[in-house]
C-alpha positions as CSV (number, residue, x, y, z in Angstrom):
1,M,0.7,-4.3,26.9
2,K,3.0,-7.3,26.3
3,N,1.4,-8.6,23.2
4,V,-0.7,-7.1,20.4
5,N,-3.7,-9.1,19.4
6,W,-4.8,-8.6,15.8
7,G,-8.1,-9.4,14.0
8,I,-8.5,-9.5,10.2
9,I,-11.8,-8.8,8.5
10,G,-12.0,-10.0,4.9
11,L,-10.1,-13.2,4.1
12,G,-9.0,-12.9,0.5
13,N,-5.5,-13.4,-0.9
14,I,-3.9,-10.4,0.8
15,A,-5.3,-11.5,4.2
16,S,-3.6,-14.9,3.7
17,T,-0.2,-13.3,3.0
18,V,-0.5,-11.0,6.0
19,A,-1.6,-13.9,8.2
20,D,1.5,-15.8,7.2
21,A,3.6,-12.8,8.4
22,F,2.6,-13.4,12.0
23,Q,4.3,-16.8,12.1
24,S,7.8,-15.4,12.7
25,L,6.9,-12.5,15.1
26,Q,7.1,-12.4,18.9
27,N,5.3,-9.1,19.7
28,C,2.0,-9.9,18.2
29,K,-0.6,-12.6,17.4
30,L,-3.3,-13.1,14.9
31,K,-6.1,-13.9,17.3
32,A,-9.4,-13.3,15.4
33,I,-10.7,-13.6,11.8
34,G,-13.9,-12.4,10.2
35,S,-15.5,-13.3,6.9
36,K,-18.9,-13.8,5.3
37,S,-17.6,-17.1,3.9
38,E,-17.7,-20.1,6.2
39,E,-15.3,-21.9,3.8
40,K,-12.7,-19.2,4.3
41,I,-13.2,-19.1,8.0
42,S,-12.7,-22.8,8.2
43,H,-9.5,-22.6,6.1
44,F,-8.0,-19.8,8.1
45,K,-9.1,-21.4,11.4
46,S,-7.3,-24.6,10.5
47,K,-4.2,-23.0,9.0
48,Y,-3.5,-20.4,11.7
49,A,-4.9,-22.2,14.7
50,I,-7.6,-19.7,15.5
51,E,-9.8,-20.6,18.4
52,D,-13.5,-21.1,17.7
53,E,-14.6,-18.1,19.8
54,Y,-12.5,-15.8,17.7
55,C,-13.9,-16.9,14.3
56,F,-16.6,-14.4,13.3
57,N,-19.0,-14.3,10.3
58,N,-20.1,-10.9,11.5
59,Y,-17.5,-8.1,11.2
60,K,-19.1,-6.0,14.0
61,D,-18.7,-8.9,16.4
62,L,-15.0,-9.1,15.7
63,I,-14.5,-5.4,15.9
64,N,-16.3,-5.3,19.3
65,C,-14.3,-8.2,20.7
66,P,-12.6,-6.8,23.8
67,E,-9.4,-8.9,23.4
68,I,-8.6,-7.5,20.0
69,D,-6.2,-4.5,19.9
70,V,-6.0,-3.7,16.2
71,I,-8.1,-4.5,13.2
72,Y,-6.6,-5.2,9.7
73,I,-9.2,-4.3,7.1
74,A,-8.6,-6.5,4.0
75,L,-12.0,-5.9,2.3
76,P,-12.6,-4.6,-1.2
77,N,-11.7,-0.9,-1.6
78,N,-15.3,0.3,-1.7
79,L,-16.0,-1.2,1.7
80,H,-13.0,0.5,3.5
81,H,-14.7,3.7,4.6
82,E,-17.7,1.9,6.1
83,W,-15.7,-0.5,8.2
84,I,-13.0,2.1,9.2
85,V,-15.9,4.1,10.7
86,E,-17.1,1.0,12.6
87,C,-13.6,0.4,14.0
88,I,-13.3,4.1,15.1
89,N,-16.7,3.9,16.8
90,A,-15.4,0.9,18.7
91,N,-12.1,2.7,19.6
92,K,-10.1,0.1,17.8
93,N,-6.7,0.7,16.3
94,I,-6.8,0.3,12.5
95,L,-4.5,-0.8,9.6
96,V,-6.4,-0.8,6.3
97,E,-5.2,-2.3,3.1
98,K,-4.2,0.1,0.4
99,P,-5.7,2.2,-1.0
100,A,-7.1,3.2,2.3
101,L,-10.0,5.2,0.9
102,M,-11.4,6.0,-2.5
103,N,-11.5,9.8,-2.5
104,V,-10.5,12.9,-0.7
105,N,-13.9,13.5,1.0
106,Q,-13.7,10.0,2.6
107,V,-10.1,10.8,3.9
108,L,-11.3,14.1,5.4
109,D,-14.2,12.4,7.1
110,I,-11.9,9.8,8.6
111,K,-9.4,12.4,9.6
112,K,-12.1,14.2,11.6
113,K,-13.3,11.0,13.2
114,I,-9.9,9.7,14.3
115,N,-9.0,13.1,15.7
116,E,-12.2,13.2,17.7
117,N,-11.7,9.6,19.0
118,N,-7.9,9.5,19.3
119,V,-7.6,6.3,17.3
120,Y,-4.5,4.9,15.7
121,F,-5.1,4.7,11.9
122,S,-2.7,3.8,9.1
123,E,-2.6,2.5,5.6
124,A,-0.9,-0.8,4.6
125,F,2.0,-0.1,2.3
126,M,4.3,-3.0,3.2
127,F,7.2,-1.9,1.0
128,K,7.8,1.3,3.1
129,F,8.8,-0.8,6.1
130,C,11.4,-2.9,4.2
131,P,15.2,-2.4,4.6
132,H,15.7,-1.3,1.0
133,I,13.6,1.8,1.4
134,K,15.4,2.9,4.5
135,A,18.7,2.3,2.7
136,V,17.6,4.5,-0.2
137,T,16.4,7.3,2.0
138,D,19.6,7.2,4.0
139,E,21.7,7.5,0.8
140,I,19.7,10.4,-0.3
141,K,20.0,12.1,3.1
142,R,23.7,11.7,3.1
143,G,24.0,13.3,-0.3
144,S,25.2,10.3,-2.2
145,I,23.5,11.4,-5.4
146,G,23.6,15.2,-4.7
147,E,20.5,17.3,-4.7
148,L,17.3,15.5,-5.7
149,L,16.1,16.3,-9.2
150,N,13.4,13.8,-10.3
151,M,12.4,10.1,-10.3
152,S,10.5,7.6,-12.4
153,S,8.6,4.7,-10.9
154,D,6.4,2.0,-12.4
155,F,4.2,-0.9,-11.2
156,S,3.0,-3.1,-14.0
157,I,1.7,-6.7,-13.8
158,K,-0.1,-8.5,-16.5
159,T,-3.3,-9.6,-14.9
160,Y,-5.2,-10.6,-18.1
161,K,-6.9,-14.0,-18.0
162,S,-6.2,-16.7,-20.5
163,F,-9.1,-18.0,-22.7
164,K,-9.4,-20.7,-25.3
165,I,-11.9,-20.5,-28.2
166,F,-11.9,-23.0,-31.0
167,G,-8.5,-24.2,-29.8
168,F,-6.9,-20.7,-30.0
169,S,-5.5,-19.1,-26.8
170,F,-5.7,-15.5,-26.1
171,R,-5.7,-13.1,-23.1
172,K,-8.0,-10.3,-22.2
173,P,-9.2,-8.5,-19.0
174,D,-11.3,-10.7,-16.7
175,F,-14.3,-8.4,-16.0
176,Q,-15.4,-10.7,-13.2
177,D,-12.3,-9.6,-11.3
178,R,-12.7,-6.8,-8.8
179,K,-9.7,-5.0,-10.4
180,Y,-11.9,-4.2,-13.4
181,N,-15.0,-3.2,-11.5
182,Q,-15.3,0.5,-11.0
183,A,-17.9,0.2,-8.2
184,L,-15.5,-1.9,-6.2
185,G,-12.7,0.7,-6.6
186,G,-11.0,-1.1,-9.5
187,G,-8.5,0.2,-12.0
188,S,-4.8,0.2,-12.3
189,I,-4.3,3.6,-10.6
190,L,-5.9,2.6,-7.3
191,D,-4.6,-1.0,-7.4
192,L,-1.0,-0.4,-8.6
193,G,-0.4,3.3,-9.2
194,C,-0.8,4.0,-5.5
195,Y,2.6,2.4,-4.9
196,P,4.7,4.7,-7.1
197,V,2.7,7.7,-5.9
198,S,3.3,6.8,-2.3
199,F,7.1,6.3,-2.9
200,S,7.2,9.6,-4.9
201,T,5.7,11.6,-2.1
202,L,8.2,10.1,0.3
203,V,11.2,10.9,-1.8
204,A,9.9,14.4,-2.7
205,S,9.4,15.2,1.0
206,L,13.1,14.5,1.5
207,K,13.9,17.6,-0.6
208,K,11.3,20.0,0.8
209,Q,7.9,19.9,2.6
210,I,5.1,19.2,0.1
211,S,2.2,21.6,-0.2
212,L,-1.0,20.2,-1.7
213,D,-1.9,23.5,-3.4
214,K,1.4,23.5,-5.3
215,L,0.9,20.0,-6.8
216,K,0.2,19.6,-10.5
217,L,-0.3,16.6,-12.8
218,T,1.0,16.8,-16.4
219,N,1.6,14.4,-19.2
220,V,-1.4,12.4,-18.1
221,K,-2.2,9.3,-20.2
222,K,-4.8,6.6,-19.6
223,N,-6.1,3.6,-21.4
224,I,-9.7,3.0,-20.3
225,C,-11.3,-0.4,-20.9
226,E,-14.9,-1.2,-21.5
227,S,-15.7,-1.4,-17.8
228,N,-14.6,2.2,-17.5
229,V,-11.5,1.6,-15.4
230,E,-7.9,2.3,-16.4
231,I,-6.0,-0.7,-17.7
232,S,-2.9,1.4,-17.8
233,A,-2.0,5.0,-16.9
234,S,0.9,7.4,-16.5
235,C,1.5,11.0,-15.5
236,R,4.1,13.4,-14.2
237,I,3.6,14.7,-10.6
238,E,5.1,18.2,-10.3
239,F,5.6,18.9,-6.6
240,G,6.2,22.6,-6.9
241,N,9.6,22.3,-5.1
242,D,11.8,21.7,-8.2
243,F,11.2,18.0,-8.1
244,F,8.9,15.8,-10.2
245,S,8.1,12.1,-10.6
246,D,7.1,10.2,-13.6
247,V,4.8,7.4,-12.4
248,S,3.1,4.6,-14.4
249,C,1.0,1.5,-13.8
250,S,-0.6,-1.2,-15.9
251,F,-2.6,-4.4,-15.9
252,E,-1.6,-5.2,-19.5
253,N,2.2,-5.1,-19.5
254,N,4.7,-7.6,-18.3
255,S,6.0,-7.1,-14.8
256,N,7.9,-3.9,-14.3
257,Q,8.6,-2.7,-10.8
258,K,11.5,-0.4,-11.5
259,T,12.3,2.9,-9.8
260,T,15.1,5.3,-10.7
261,I,15.9,8.4,-8.5
262,F,18.0,11.1,-10.1
263,G,20.2,13.7,-8.3
264,T,22.7,16.3,-9.5
265,H,25.6,13.9,-8.9
266,G,24.1,10.5,-9.8
267,K,21.2,8.1,-9.5
268,I,19.8,5.2,-7.5
269,I,18.2,2.3,-9.3
270,L,15.8,-0.2,-7.7
271,E,14.5,-3.3,-9.5
272,N,11.5,-5.1,-7.9
273,T,10.8,-2.0,-5.8
274,W,7.5,-3.3,-4.3
275,K,8.3,-6.9,-3.6
276,P,12.1,-7.1,-3.2
277,N,14.0,-10.4,-3.6
278,K,15.4,-12.2,-0.6
279,T,18.9,-11.1,-1.5
280,Y,18.3,-7.6,-2.7
281,K,20.7,-5.2,-4.6
282,I,20.4,-1.5,-4.9
283,N,22.5,0.1,-7.7
284,L,24.0,3.5,-6.9
285,E,25.9,5.6,-9.5
286,N,27.5,9.0,-8.9
287,N,30.3,11.0,-10.4
288,N,32.9,9.1,-8.4
289,E,31.8,5.5,-8.3
290,K,29.3,2.8,-9.0
291,K,28.4,0.6,-6.1
292,V,26.0,-2.1,-5.2
293,I,24.3,-2.1,-1.8
294,E,23.3,-5.7,-0.8
295,L,20.6,-6.4,1.7
296,D,19.0,-9.5,3.2
297,I,15.2,-9.4,3.0
298,L,12.8,-11.5,5.0
299,D,10.8,-14.1,3.0
300,N,7.5,-12.5,4.0
301,I,8.1,-8.7,3.7
302,Y,4.7,-8.0,5.4
303,S,6.4,-9.1,8.7
304,Y,8.3,-5.8,8.8
305,Q,5.0,-3.9,8.7
306,I,3.1,-6.0,11.2
307,K,6.1,-5.8,13.6
308,E,6.5,-2.0,13.4
309,I,2.8,-1.3,13.7
310,S,2.5,-3.6,16.7
311,N,5.5,-1.9,18.3
312,Q,3.9,1.5,17.9
313,I,0.6,0.3,19.4
314,M,2.5,-1.3,22.3
315,Q,4.0,2.1,22.9
316,N,0.5,3.5,23.0
317,K,1.1,5.7,19.9
318,K,-2.1,7.4,18.8
319,K,-0.6,8.8,15.6
320,P,1.5,6.6,13.2
321,E,5.2,7.4,13.0
322,N,7.5,6.8,10.1
323,P,7.6,4.5,8.2
324,A,3.9,4.1,8.9
325,L,1.6,6.5,7.1
326,C,-0.3,9.1,9.0
327,I,-3.6,10.6,7.9
328,D,-2.0,13.6,6.3
329,N,0.3,11.3,4.2
330,I,-2.9,9.4,3.2
331,L,-4.6,12.7,2.3
332,L,-1.7,13.8,0.1
333,N,-1.5,10.4,-1.8
334,T,-5.3,10.1,-2.2
335,S,-5.4,13.7,-3.6
336,I,-2.9,12.7,-6.3
337,L,-4.6,9.4,-7.1
338,T,-8.1,10.9,-7.4
339,N,-6.8,13.8,-9.6
340,W,-5.1,11.3,-11.8
341,I,-8.3,9.1,-12.1
342,D,-10.6,12.2,-12.7
343,Y,-8.2,13.9,-15.1
344,K,-10.0,14.7,-18.3
345,L,-7.9,13.9,-21.4
């Protein structure tokens, strides 16, 4: 295989950002698009020069297109399981937008199906492919901050909608937005909390292998809105290996994407953890020094993910390799997320 042909089903905002990432890559091509909206198909077709025969208003037709090597599923969360299964049945490689699935039972079902069909399946966490994450894990591995102790990580973005009534402006949740719709897999935990959870499991695994049966959530807090989803939430993940992570997420606070990782001899501080600046700086402090690690980051960070996934598929990998998430990683993260959501206060 010299080139990997991608198809995207679901043409919302994230699909547009991912489609832009193909423009600078050599090993892959966005070849096909699928949407129920003719308007979106027309827009994507024009912007990304998609040929007529590869523009589909039926997802199954795209999935069954023989020229397509991998499907990127960018549909609402509640539709992921259904269309992952369709892709597996068609023996298509799959990258699904986070969160991959809505509960543990869905993950276990997909795990069984991909093992039976030998299909490549991974979850789209673009930040894990970025140079700043590798730089952080390298510093931890070389002992720059000593033995790992704990970390804190947040993802908060104010998503409230502005309204005007009698000339007065105010902000409140937009309950027409899927983020506030429980049936569509809304809520800040699934939408934002999945990022600090995924990073926490990555860092915790650098200390010792994580066992699901030793995980415990404490200090759980949630602010539930009238549509029964979490506007904000926080908890401590105790990994049972002398390491814990305080994670938080919110739709109501101003932007906070900070992560701090503590060791016996110092700490690593990351601002803008999930969407790093083009010129990115990691602050590292230990007993001997304070230093800044500077990195150049691509304008579209999704390019790193698309390039790496394409390389793995070109090499005929049937199981994702780091930094891509395998099904057991997804099971671990989903277990934490669903326990957090279901936790009774």
